[in-house]
C-alpha positions in Angstrom: -76.1 154.9 -117.9 -73.9 154.0 -114.9 -76.7 154.8 -112.5 -79.1 152.6 -114.5 -76.6 149.7 -114.4 -76.2 150.1 -110.6 -80.0 150.2 -110.2 -80.4 147.0 -112.2 -77.6 145.4 -110.1 -79.2 146.4 -106.8 -82.6 145.2 -108.0 -81.1 141.8 -108.9 -79.4 141.6 -105.5 -82.7 142.4 -103.7 -84.5 139.7 -105.7 -81.9 137.1 -104.7 -81.9 138.1 -101.1 -85.7 137.7 -101.0 -85.3 134.2 -102.5 -82.4 133.5 -100.1 -80.2 132.6 -103.0 -77.1 134.6 -104.2 -75.0 134.0 -107.3 -71.7 135.8 -108.2 -69.5 135.6 -111.2 -65.8 136.3 -110.6 -64.6 135.9 -114.2 -65.6 139.1 -115.9 -66.8 142.6 -115.2 -69.5 142.1 -117.9 -72.6 140.3 -116.9 -73.6 137.4 -119.2 -76.9 137.8 -120.9 -77.8 134.2 -120.1 -76.5 134.1 -116.5 -78.4 135.2 -113.4 -75.1 135.6 -111.5 -74.0 139.1 -110.6 -70.6 140.1 -112.0 -68.1 141.0 -109.3 -65.1 143.3 -109.7 -62.4 144.3 -107.2 -64.2 147.6 -106.4 -67.1 145.7 -104.9 -66.3 146.0 -101.2 -68.7 144.7 -98.6 -71.0 147.4 -97.2 -74.2 147.2 -95.1 -75.9 148.9 -98.0 -75.1 146.4 -100.7 -74.8 143.3 -98.4 -72.1 141.6 -100.4 -68.5 142.2 -101.5 -64.8 141.6 -100.8 -64.2 141.9 -97.1 -61.6 142.2 -94.2 -58.5 142.4 -96.4 -57.7 144.1 -99.7 -59.5 143.0 -102.8 -57.4 141.2 -105.4 -55.9 143.7 -107.8 -57.5 141.7 -110.7 -60.0 138.8 -110.6 -57.3 136.5 -112.0 -54.5 137.6 -109.8 -54.6 134.4 -107.7 -54.1 136.1 -104.4 -56.1 135.2 -101.2 -59.3 137.2 -100.4 -62.5 137.1 -98.3 -65.9 137.5 -99.8 -69.0 138.1 -97.7 -72.8 138.1 -98.1 -75.2 139.2 -95.5 -77.5 136.4 -94.5 -79.9 135.5 -91.6 -79.2 132.6 -89.3 -79.4 129.2 -90.9 -77.7 126.6 -93.1 -76.4 127.6 -96.5 -75.3 125.4 -99.4 -72.3 126.9 -101.0 -71.3 125.9 -104.5 -68.0 127.2 -105.7 -66.6 126.8 -109.2 -62.8 126.7 -108.9 -60.2 127.2 -111.7 -59.1 129.7 -114.3 -59.2 129.9 -118.1 -55.7 131.5 -118.1 -53.7 129.7 -115.4 -53.2 126.6 -113.4 -54.5 127.0 -109.9 -54.3 125.4 -106.4 -57.2 126.6 -104.2 -58.2 126.2 -100.6 -61.6 127.3 -99.4 -62.5 128.1 -95.8 -65.6 129.8 -94.4 -66.5 131.9 -91.4 -63.8 131.5 -88.6 -61.4 129.3 -90.7 -63.6 126.3 -91.2 -61.9 124.1 -93.8 -64.0 122.9 -96.7 -61.8 122.5 -99.7 -58.1 121.6 -99.4 -55.4 122.3 -102.0 -57.6 121.6 -105.0 -55.5 121.7 -108.1 -56.9 122.6 -111.6 -55.1 122.8 -114.9 -55.3 125.9 -117.2 -58.8 126.0 -118.5 -60.1 123.4 -116.1 -63.0 124.1 -113.7 -64.2 122.0 -110.8 -67.4 122.5 -108.9 -67.5 121.8 -105.1 -70.4 122.1 -102.7 -70.6 122.2 -99.0 -73.0 123.6 -96.3 -72.0 126.4 -94.0 -73.9 127.0 -90.8 -74.4 130.7 -89.8 -75.6 131.9 -86.4 -75.7 135.2 -84.5 -75.7 135.5 -80.7 -79.4 136.4 -80.6 -81.8 133.7 -79.5 -85.1 135.6 -79.3 -86.3 139.1 -78.3 -85.3 138.6 -74.7 -82.3 136.2 -74.8 -78.9 136.1 -76.4 -75.6 134.2 -76.0 -73.2 136.0 -73.6 -70.1 136.4 -75.7 -66.7 137.0 -74.3 -64.9 140.2 -75.4 -62.6 138.3 -77.8 -65.6 136.8 -79.5 -67.1 140.1 -80.5 -65.0 140.3 -83.6 -65.3 136.6 -84.6 -66.5 136.0 -88.1 -68.8 133.3 -86.7 -71.0 135.9 -84.9 -71.3 138.8 -87.4 -74.3 139.3 -89.7 -72.7 137.8 -92.8 -71.5 134.5 -94.3 -67.8 134.9 -95.2 -65.9 132.7 -97.7 -62.0 132.7 -97.5 -60.3 131.9 -100.8 -56.7 130.9 -100.2 -54.1 128.5 -101.5 -50.8 128.4 -103.4 -52.5 130.0 -106.5 -56.2 130.4 -105.7 -58.8 130.8 -108.4 -62.6 131.3 -107.9 -64.8 131.5 -111.0 -68.2 131.6 -109.5 -70.0 131.3 -106.2 -73.6 130.3 -105.4 -75.1 130.5 -101.9 -78.6 129.2 -101.2 -80.6 128.5 -98.0 -80.8 124.8 -97.1 -82.9 123.9 -94.1 -83.3 120.2 -95.0 -79.9 118.8 -94.1 -79.2 117.3 -90.7 -77.1 119.6 -88.5 -74.4 118.5 -86.1 -74.1 121.0 -83.2 -70.6 121.0 -81.6 -70.4 122.0 -78.0 -67.1 122.3 -76.1 -64.0 124.3 -75.3 -60.8 125.6 -77.0 -60.0 122.1 -78.4 -63.3 122.2 -80.4 -63.9 125.9 -81.2 -63.4 127.6 -84.5 -60.2 129.5 -83.9 -60.1 132.7 -86.0 -56.4 133.3 -86.1 -53.1 131.6 -86.8 -51.4 129.5 -85.4 -54.3 128.2 -83.3 -56.7 125.5 -84.5 -59.2 122.9 -83.3 -60.8 119.8 -84.6 -64.2 121.4 -84.9 -63.0 123.6 -87.8 -61.2 120.8 -89.6 -63.8 118.1 -89.5 -65.9 120.1 -92.0 -63.3 119.2 -94.6 -64.5 115.6 -94.9 -68.3 116.1 -95.1 -70.2 116.8 -98.2 -73.3 119.0 -98.7 -75.6 116.4 -97.1 -74.8 117.6 -93.6 -74.1 120.9 -91.7 -71.6 121.3 -88.9 -72.6 124.1 -86.5 -69.7 124.9 -84.1 -70.9 126.6 -80.8 -67.8 125.7 -78.8 -65.8 128.4 -77.1 -62.4 128.6 -75.3 -62.4 128.2 -71.6 -65.9 126.7 -71.3 -67.1 124.0 -69.0 -70.3 122.0 -69.4 -72.0 124.2 -66.8 -70.7 127.6 -68.0 -71.7 126.6 -71.5 -75.3 126.3 -70.3 -75.1 129.5 -68.2 -73.9 131.6 -71.1 -77.0 130.5 -73.2 -74.7 128.7 -75.7 -76.7 125.5 -75.4 -80.0 127.5 -75.5 -78.9 129.1 -78.8 -78.1 125.7 -80.3 -81.4 124.3 -79.1 -83.3 127.2 -80.7 -82.0 126.1 -84.1 -82.2 122.3 -83.5 -84.7 120.1 -85.3 -85.6 116.4 -85.2 -82.9 114.3 -86.8 -80.0 116.6 -85.8 -77.1 115.7 -83.6 -75.3 117.3 -80.6 -71.7 116.4 -80.0 -70.3 117.6 -76.6 -66.7 117.4 -75.6 -66.1 118.7 -72.0 -64.0 117.8 -68.9 -60.9 119.8 -69.9 -61.8 123.0 -67.9 -64.4 121.4 -65.7 -61.8 119.7 -63.6 -60.6 123.2 -62.5 -63.9 124.2 -61.0 -63.9 124.4 -57.2 -66.6 124.9 -54.6 -69.7 123.3 -53.1 -71.3 120.8 -55.5 -68.4 120.7 -57.9 -66.9 117.5 -59.0 -66.9 115.0 -61.8 -69.9 113.0 -60.5 -71.8 116.0 -59.2 -71.9 119.3 -61.1 -70.3 117.9 -64.2 -72.5 114.8 -64.5 -75.6 117.0 -63.8 -74.7 119.4 -66.6 -74.1 116.5 -69.0 -77.5 115.1 -68.2 -79.0 118.5 -69.2 -77.3 118.3 -72.6 -78.9 114.8 -73.0 -82.4 115.7 -72.0 -82.6 118.9 -73.9 -81.3 117.3 -77.1 -83.6 114.3 -76.9 -86.8 116.2 -76.2 -86.2 117.9 -79.6 -85.8 114.6 -81.4 -82.1 114.9 -81.9 -79.3 112.6 -80.9 -76.6 113.5 -78.2 -73.1 112.2 -78.5 -70.3 112.6 -76.0 -66.6 113.0 -76.7 -64.1 112.5 -73.9 -61.5 115.4 -73.5 -58.3 115.5 -75.5 -55.1 114.7 -73.6 -52.6 117.4 -72.8 -49.0 116.9 -74.1 -47.6 115.9 -70.7 -44.9 113.2 -71.2 -43.1 111.1 -68.6 -40.8 108.3 -69.7 -42.2 108.3 -73.2 -45.8 108.1 -72.1 -48.6 110.6 -71.6 -49.5 111.3 -68.0 -53.1 111.5 -67.0 -54.0 115.1 -66.1 -57.9 115.0 -66.2 -58.5 113.3 -62.9 -61.8 111.3 -63.1 -63.6 113.5 -65.6 -63.2 111.3 -68.6 -64.5 108.3 -66.6 -67.4 110.4 -65.3 -68.4 111.3 -68.9 -68.2 107.7 -69.9 -70.3 106.7 -66.9 -73.0 109.2 -67.7 -72.9 108.0 -71.4 -73.3 104.4 -70.3 -76.1 105.1 -67.8 -78.1 107.3 -70.3 -77.3 105.1 -73.4 -75.4 108.0 -75.1 -72.9 107.1 -77.9 -69.4 107.8 -76.8 -66.2 108.8 -78.8 -63.1 108.1 -76.7 -60.9 111.0 -77.9 -59.1 110.9 -74.6 -57.6 107.5 -75.5 -57.1 108.3 -79.1 -55.1 111.4 -78.4 -52.9 109.6 -76.0 -52.1 107.1 -78.8 -51.5 109.9 -81.3 -49.1 111.8 -79.1 -47.1 108.7 -78.1 -46.9 107.6 -81.7 -45.3 111.0 -82.6 -43.1 110.8 -79.5 -42.2 113.5 -77.0 -39.9 115.4 -79.3 -42.0 115.2 -82.6 -45.4 115.8 -80.9 -44.6 119.5 -80.6 -45.5 119.7 -84.3 -49.2 119.1 -83.3 -49.3 122.0 -80.8 -48.6 125.7 -80.8 -44.9 125.5 -80.4 -43.1 128.2 -82.4 -40.0 130.3 -81.7 -40.4 134.1 -81.6 -40.7 135.7 -85.0 -42.4 132.7 -86.6 -45.4 135.0 -87.3 -45.6 138.7 -87.9 -45.7 140.5 -84.5 -44.8 137.4 -82.5 -42.4 138.7 -79.8 -42.1 135.6 -77.6 -41.8 131.9 -78.0 -45.0 129.8 -78.1 -44.8 126.7 -76.0 -48.4 125.5 -75.5 -49.1 121.9 -74.7 -52.9 122.1 -74.8 -53.9 124.0 -77.9 -53.4 122.6 -81.4 -52.0 124.1 -84.6 -53.6 123.2 -87.9 -51.7 119.9 -88.3 -52.7 118.7 -84.8 -56.3 119.8 -85.3 -56.5 118.1 -88.7 -55.3 114.8 -87.2 -57.8 115.0 -84.3 -60.6 115.6 -86.8 -59.8 112.3 -88.3 -59.8 110.7 -84.9 -63.3 112.0 -84.3 -64.5 110.7 -87.6 -63.1 107.3 -86.8 -64.9 107.5 -83.4 -68.1 108.2 -85.4 -67.5 105.1 -87.4 -67.1 103.0 -84.3 -70.6 104.1 -83.1 -72.1 103.8 -86.6 -73.5 107.3 -87.0 -75.9 107.7 -89.9 -74.3 110.9 -91.0 -71.2 108.9 -92.1 -73.1 108.6 -95.4 -72.2 112.2 -96.0 -68.4 111.5 -95.8 -66.7 112.7 -99.0 -65.4 110.0 -101.4 -61.8 111.1 -101.0 -61.9 110.3 -97.2 -63.3 106.8 -98.0 -60.5 106.4 -100.6 -57.9 107.3 -98.0 -59.4 105.4 -95.2 -61.7 102.5 -96.3 -63.5 100.5 -93.7 -60.8 97.8 -94.0 -58.0 100.4 -93.3 -59.4 103.2 -91.1 -57.4 106.2 -89.9 -55.2 104.9 -87.0 -53.9 107.5 -84.5 -51.0 105.1 -83.8 -49.9 105.8 -87.5 -50.7 109.5 -88.0 -50.0 111.4 -91.2 -46.5 112.8 -91.4 -46.2 116.4 -90.3 -43.8 117.0 -93.2 -46.5 116.1 -95.7 -49.1 118.5 -94.2 -49.6 121.7 -96.3 -51.5 124.6 -94.8 -51.8 128.2 -96.2 -51.9 130.6 -93.3 -54.9 132.9 -93.0 -53.9 136.6 -92.9 -54.8 137.0 -89.2 -52.5 136.2 -86.3 -53.2 136.2 -82.6 -50.5 136.3 -79.9 -52.9 135.7 -77.0 -53.5 132.1 -76.4 -57.1 130.8 -76.1 -58.8 130.5 -72.6 -58.1 127.3 -70.8 -55.0 125.2 -70.5 
C-alpha cells in the first residue's frame, strides 16, 4: 500500500512538472480528496530523484513547529509566480518569505490564530548556461550560490513562521527587470552582507520579475567578458528592462585604454545597444557612495566615473537614477557615527564563527540595503518607469506621491526588524 501511495505521488509530481506547475500542502500528511496539491511532511527531503523537498537545513520537526526552513523545487530557467498561503489554524504567526539567495518578498507578515493570507510574487530563476557552447564564467564563491543551482528555493523565516500551502507556476508574460552591477547590487547569500538588488523585490507585486545578474567585484567590462550580459540578453524579451550600476570597481582599472570616458563609456554603450536591439529599455544607476566622512560630509571617492555614466546616459537618452547623490544624502542624514548601522560594522562574536571585528565602509547590511532599495524606487519614480504600476499597495501607503521616501529622512535603524538567515560568511565580498 505504501508503494502504491508513493507511485501515485510521483505520478502526480511528474504531471505537475510537465505542466510547469507545482502545488504543495504543508498543513497535513493526508492529501485532500478535492485538492491537487501534494501533501508534504518533514521526511520529504530534496533529492534529484523527487525534485522537491525541504533543503539545506534540517526539516521542521512538525509542520506546525514555526521554525525556519528552506523548500526547493527543481525548475528550468525562467520566471515563476509563487503563491504562498501564510498562517496557521493553531497559532498566531509572523512570517518572512525570501527566495533563492535571500531575495526578500514578504516581510514580517502577522496572522492571527486561524487566519490565512495569500501572497504572490514572481521569482526569476537562471542557471549559468547560455547555450550549448557558452556559459557564464562563475567565480569560485558563486558555485554554491542558490541563484545558480537547478532549483527554485523558498526560505520561510520570521519570528514564528507558518506556511500552509505553496503554488509555483511558470509565468513568461511579465516584464523582467535585469539587474547588472557589483557587490552593492548582487544577491548576497549570507549574513550579515546585503545589497539593494535583493531588497527591492519586497516592494513589487507579481506583475513584474526582478532578475539579479550582478556579482561582487565586477566592472562594466568584466561583466561583459564573463558572459553575464550575454546570459541576461539570452533571456530578455521586448518590453523588459536592464538596470546597470557600475563605476565602483571600474575606477580601479589601470592600463592602456582604461578610464571613465574610454573603456568605461564604451562598455556602457554596449549595454545600451544590446538592450535596445532586443526591444528592452536600458536604465543607468550611478554608483553608491562609500562611507568616507570628513567634517561631517561624505568625501568623493569615485573620481569622474559617476559623471561619465551621467554623460553617456545624456548622450544616448538613457534614463538615469542618481544613487550616488542619494546615498550621500542618506549617510550624511544618519551622521558619521550612526551611519555604521547601514554597513557591515560588527564586533567579533556578533555572528557564530566571527573571530574578528567587521569594519566595512563599502558593503551594506540588511538595513542599509533595505534603505537603498527605497532610494532606487524613488529614482524610478523620478524617471516615470511604467513598472511602477507593479508597486505593492503598502509601499504607496507608506510613500504616496505627495510624500515619497526621502533619503534625508531615512527609516530609523532601531525600527528595522530582520530575521537572520542561517548562513554566515566571514569573507567580505569582492570590491571595496
